Structures are given as structure tokens and as C-alpha cells.
C-alpha positions as CSV (number, residue, x, y, z in Angstrom):
1,M,198.4,179.1,19.5
2,T,201.7,177.2,19.3
3,S,204.7,179.0,21.1
4,K,208.1,179.5,19.4
5,S,209.7,177.0,21.7
6,E,207.1,174.4,20.8
7,T,207.3,174.9,17.0
8,Q,211.1,174.7,17.4
9,R,210.7,171.5,19.2
10,R,208.4,169.9,16.6
11,Q,210.9,171.1,13.8
12,K,213.6,169.3,15.7
13,I,211.6,166.2,15.9
14,R,210.5,166.3,12.2
15,E,214.1,166.7,11.2
16,L,215.1,163.7,13.3
17,N,212.3,161.8,11.8
18,D,213.1,162.7,8.3
19,A,216.7,161.6,8.8
20,L,215.6,158.2,9.9
21,R,212.9,157.9,7.1
22,R,215.1,159.3,4.3
23,H,218.4,158.0,5.2
24,G,218.1,155.3,7.8
25,T,220.1,157.4,10.3
26,G,219.3,158.0,14.0
27,G,217.2,154.9,15.0
28,R,216.1,151.6,13.6
29,I,213.9,150.5,10.9
30,V,211.7,147.2,11.1
31,M,209.4,145.7,8.7
32,T,206.4,143.4,9.6
33,A,206.2,139.8,8.0
34,G,203.5,141.1,5.8
35,I,205.9,143.5,4.1
36,Q,208.8,140.9,3.9
37,A,206.3,138.3,2.3
38,L,205.9,140.7,-0.7
39,G,209.3,139.7,-1.8
40,Q,212.7,141.6,-2.2
41,A,211.5,143.6,-5.2
42,A,208.4,144.9,-3.7
43,V,210.4,145.7,-0.3
44,N,212.9,147.8,-2.2
45,E,210.2,149.7,-4.0
46,I,208.3,150.3,-0.7
47,I,211.6,151.6,1.0
48,N,212.2,153.8,-1.9
49,K,208.6,155.2,-1.8
50,V,208.8,155.8,2.0
51,R,212.2,157.5,1.8
52,A,210.8,159.8,-1.0
53,F,207.3,160.5,0.5
54,N,206.8,164.1,1.1
55,N,203.1,164.6,0.7
56,F,202.5,165.9,4.2
57,T,199.4,167.9,4.9
58,K,197.5,169.2,7.9
59,D,195.1,166.2,7.6
60,N,197.9,163.6,7.5
61,D,200.6,165.3,9.7
62,P,198.5,167.5,12.1
63,W,201.5,167.9,14.7
64,G,204.1,168.5,11.7
65,E,206.5,165.9,12.9
66,H,206.5,163.6,9.7
67,D,206.1,160.6,12.1
68,C,203.5,158.5,10.1
69,A,201.9,158.3,6.6
70,L,199.9,155.8,4.6
71,L,200.8,155.4,0.8
72,T,200.1,153.0,-2.0
73,V,203.0,151.0,-3.4
74,C,202.8,148.1,-5.7
75,G,199.0,148.1,-5.4
76,N,199.3,147.6,-1.5
77,R,198.3,150.1,1.2
78,I,201.6,150.7,3.1
79,M,202.1,152.6,6.4
80,Y,205.0,153.7,8.2
81,K,205.0,155.0,11.8
82,I,207.9,156.3,13.8
83,D,207.8,155.7,17.8
84,Y,210.1,157.3,20.3
85,F,211.7,155.1,23.0
86,D,214.2,155.8,25.5
87,R,218.0,154.7,24.8
88,D,217.3,151.1,26.4
89,L,214.1,150.5,24.3
90,Q,212.1,150.1,27.7
91,Y,209.9,153.0,28.0
92,A,208.8,156.1,26.0
93,S,211.4,158.7,25.4
94,P,211.5,161.4,27.8
95,D,212.2,163.9,25.0
96,P,211.8,163.1,21.3
97,A,213.5,166.1,20.3
98,D,216.7,165.0,22.0
99,A,218.6,162.5,19.9
100,L,220.8,161.6,22.8
101,K,217.6,160.6,25.0
102,T,215.7,158.9,22.1
103,C,215.8,155.8,20.1
104,R,213.6,156.1,17.0
105,V,212.0,153.2,15.7
106,M,210.4,153.2,12.2
107,T,207.9,150.4,11.5
108,I,206.8,149.7,7.9
109,L,203.8,147.7,7.8
110,M,200.7,146.7,5.5
111,G,197.9,149.0,6.1
112,E,195.8,146.0,7.3
113,E,198.4,145.1,9.9
114,Y,197.8,148.3,11.9
């Protein structure tokens, strides 16, 4: 059973992750060389699909944090994942639910690059 405080914590993490994924706010976004090699038109389409993705289920998002997904864009398997670092990008964040203690980094990559 998940406690109310844990549910609220996960909701806050999800909100912060969605802000980065949808609007590019609250962190950094990086793309691998494999994504960049697809060309600017494909990159634009991939970014739009990642922003619009909302097909989260218990199977692909068991913690309810919206921190990772696989999707197909332009015939390619694409993955995004969000990692939580401390503000100096040296270590893991001490609290991913606290935006003041966390730098989110969303990486967009080809499925085979993972």
C-alpha cells in the first residue's frame, strides 16, 4: 500500500517530469548522436511526439513518474528517459520531488542506443 505522502511525492515528481518533457522547463534536454543523425525534420518530429506522449500505463510507468517511455517516430524506435541529479550534476538528486535540489536531464535516444 502506498502512503498518501508517497503518492503526493510521486505526483510532484510526475509534474516536474511532465514540465520538462512537454515544455522544456526545469531541466536539460539532450539527444544522442543517433537521434541527431536522423536530420532536423526527424528531430523536430521526435521532439513533438515526446512532448505529446501521454500513453502511460502501469506496464510502462509502474511508479507513475512519467520518467521514461518508448515510442515509434518516423519508423524508428525512440526512447526518452529522465534522470535526477544534484544541482551540480555530480551525484544523484537527494530528493527528485524538490526542484531546488534537483537538475533533471531528459535524454532522447534511439531504442538500440540504450
